[in-house]
C-alpha positions as CSV (number, residue, x, y, z in Angstrom):
1,M,-65.8,-62.6,-10.6
2,E,-67.9,-60.7,-8.5
3,Y,-71.6,-59.5,-9.2
4,Y,-73.3,-56.5,-7.8
5,C,-77.1,-55.0,-8.1
6,I,-77.2,-51.6,-9.5
7,M,-80.4,-49.7,-8.9
8,V,-80.8,-46.7,-11.4
9,K,-83.6,-44.5,-12.6
10,T,-86.5,-46.5,-14.6
11,G,-86.0,-46.3,-18.0
12,A,-82.4,-44.9,-17.8
13,E,-80.9,-48.8,-17.5
14,E,-79.4,-48.5,-21.2
15,A,-78.1,-44.7,-21.0
16,F,-76.0,-45.7,-17.6
17,K,-74.8,-48.5,-19.0
18,A,-73.3,-46.7,-22.1
19,D,-71.9,-44.2,-19.3
20,F,-70.6,-46.0,-17.0
21,E,-68.9,-48.6,-19.7
22,K,-66.9,-45.7,-20.0
23,V,-65.9,-45.1,-16.9
24,L,-65.0,-49.0,-16.5
25,H,-63.2,-49.1,-19.7
26,E,-60.8,-45.8,-18.6
27,S,-60.2,-47.5,-15.5
28,D,-58.8,-50.7,-17.1
29,A,-61.3,-52.5,-14.6
30,T,-61.9,-55.8,-16.0
31,A,-66.2,-55.6,-16.0
32,E,-69.1,-56.1,-17.6
33,L,-72.7,-54.2,-17.2
34,F,-75.9,-56.0,-18.4
35,F,-79.5,-55.7,-18.2
36,F,-82.3,-57.7,-19.4
37,K,-85.3,-56.9,-21.7
38,K,-88.1,-59.0,-22.5
39,K,-90.2,-59.7,-25.7
40,M,-93.9,-58.8,-25.4
41,R,-96.5,-58.8,-27.8
42,T,-99.7,-56.6,-27.7
43,S,-103.0,-58.0,-27.9
44,K,-102.5,-57.6,-31.8
45,K,-99.9,-59.8,-31.9
46,L,-97.3,-57.1,-32.5
47,E,-94.2,-58.0,-30.6
48,Y,-92.1,-55.6,-28.9
49,E,-88.9,-55.0,-26.1
50,Q,-89.0,-53.4,-23.0
51,A,-87.0,-53.9,-19.3
52,L,-87.4,-57.5,-17.9
53,F,-86.3,-55.8,-14.1
54,P,-87.2,-51.4,-14.6
55,G,-84.0,-49.8,-12.6
56,Y,-81.9,-52.7,-12.0
57,V,-78.1,-53.1,-13.8
58,F,-75.7,-55.7,-12.9
59,L,-72.4,-55.4,-12.9
60,S,-69.8,-58.0,-13.0
61,I,-66.2,-57.1,-12.1
62,R,-63.2,-58.5,-10.6
63,H,-62.9,-56.7,-7.8
64,L,-65.3,-53.8,-6.7
65,E,-63.1,-51.1,-6.0
66,P,-64.1,-47.4,-4.0
67,G,-63.0,-45.7,-7.0
68,I,-65.6,-48.1,-9.5
69,V,-68.0,-47.3,-6.4
70,K,-67.5,-43.1,-6.2
71,A,-67.6,-42.9,-10.3
72,A,-71.4,-44.5,-10.4
73,H,-72.4,-42.0,-7.7
74,M,-71.3,-39.6,-10.3
75,N,-73.5,-40.8,-12.6
76,R,-76.9,-38.5,-12.8
77,S,-79.0,-41.9,-13.1
78,F,-77.8,-43.3,-10.7
79,Y,-79.3,-44.4,-7.2
80,H,-77.5,-47.1,-5.1
81,F,-75.9,-50.5,-5.4
82,L,-78.4,-53.0,-3.4
83,P,-78.9,-53.3,-0.5
84,S,-77.4,-49.7,0.3
85,N,-74.3,-47.7,-0.8
86,T,-73.2,-48.1,3.1
87,D,-73.8,-52.3,2.4
88,I,-73.0,-53.3,-0.5
89,H,-73.0,-56.9,-1.0
90,Q,-72.2,-58.8,-4.1
91,L,-74.8,-61.4,-5.3
92,E,-74.8,-65.3,-4.3
93,G,-76.7,-68.7,-3.9
94,K,-79.7,-67.9,-5.8
95,D,-79.7,-64.9,-7.4
96,L,-76.3,-65.8,-8.9
97,E,-78.1,-68.9,-10.2
98,Y,-81.2,-66.5,-11.9
99,L,-78.7,-64.7,-13.4
100,A,-76.9,-67.3,-14.7
101,N,-80.2,-68.7,-15.9
102,L,-81.0,-65.5,-17.7
103,R,-77.3,-64.8,-19.2
104,K,-78.2,-68.4,-21.0
105,F,-80.5,-66.9,-23.1
106,G,-78.7,-63.5,-24.2
107,E,-79.9,-59.4,-23.0
108,V,-83.2,-60.2,-24.4
109,Q,-85.2,-62.7,-23.3
110,G,-87.3,-64.2,-25.8
111,I,-90.3,-66.0,-25.9
112,S,-90.7,-69.6,-24.3
113,K,-92.4,-72.5,-25.8
114,A,-95.2,-74.5,-23.5
115,Y,-97.9,-76.5,-23.4
116,F,-100.5,-77.8,-20.6
117,N,-100.5,-80.9,-19.7
118,E,-103.7,-83.1,-18.7
119,N,-104.0,-81.3,-15.3
120,M,-104.1,-77.9,-17.1
121,R,-100.7,-77.0,-15.8
122,I,-98.4,-75.4,-17.8
123,V,-94.8,-77.2,-19.4
124,I,-92.2,-75.1,-20.2
125,T,-90.3,-76.8,-22.6
126,D,-87.8,-74.0,-24.0
127,G,-87.0,-70.5,-23.6
128,P,-86.2,-68.4,-20.7
129,L,-88.8,-69.8,-18.5
130,M,-87.6,-73.2,-18.1
131,G,-85.3,-72.3,-15.0
132,F,-88.4,-70.1,-13.6
133,A,-91.2,-72.8,-13.6
134,G,-91.2,-73.4,-9.8
135,N,-91.8,-69.1,-9.6
136,I,-94.7,-69.4,-11.7
137,I,-97.9,-67.7,-10.3
138,K,-100.2,-66.6,-12.6
139,V,-101.4,-67.7,-16.6
140,N,-103.1,-65.9,-18.6
141,R,-103.9,-68.6,-21.7
142,K,-105.9,-65.3,-23.3
143,R,-102.6,-62.9,-23.7
144,Q,-100.6,-65.8,-23.7
145,R,-98.4,-64.4,-20.6
146,V,-97.4,-65.8,-16.7
147,T,-96.3,-64.0,-14.4
148,V,-92.9,-65.1,-12.7
149,K,-92.3,-64.2,-8.9
150,L,-88.6,-64.0,-7.8
151,D,-86.7,-63.1,-4.7
152,L,-83.5,-61.0,-6.3
153,C,-81.3,-58.9,-5.0
154,N,-82.8,-58.7,-1.8
155,S,-86.1,-57.7,-3.2
156,T,-89.7,-59.6,-4.2
157,L,-90.1,-58.9,-8.3
158,K,-93.0,-59.4,-10.0
159,F,-92.7,-59.8,-13.9
160,D,-94.4,-61.0,-16.9
161,L,-93.5,-62.9,-19.5
162,A,-94.5,-64.2,-22.8
163,Y,-94.8,-68.3,-24.1
164,D,-96.4,-69.4,-27.3
165,E,-98.3,-72.6,-26.7
166,I,-97.0,-75.4,-28.4
167,Q,-100.5,-78.0,-29.6
168,G,-101.0,-81.6,-30.2
169,V,-98.2,-82.6,-27.3
170,K,-99.6,-85.4,-25.1
171,E,-96.3,-86.0,-22.6
172,D,-96.2,-84.6,-19.2
173,L,-92.0,-83.3,-18.8
């Protein structure tokens, strides 16, 4: 399978996916569209979901044909394939590793489990942050969020993910 990153209007990820899946179904293309959401918490501990990568939708397809590209252009929420419509590249290397790690946890990225070791460094024990521990650039213990930095689809993205702190853990993994 080939994987591609598509930039769409922020907030229109779900609508683009629904519309474009109809096109894919009609073309009999073996394909899947997906995007990621994350679970977050308010300061009052109420959970909500929001886009993990606003404006990014991912396409998994056996082979990207010109008709599929043209159909994407017809969607009013579509901006462009990445890196550009004149230079469409399938994802590879680290980009594919990041996608594979996120897909293990489904379309909605849940809340990770973590604790702080004796050096006050965060240690992720479970959840979507497991594969991104080396990319954590900021920890907000009060709000129980970490900021992760990724180079994905030729762009540098920063996003927050929530974690639950596990109490009473002594060992360092």
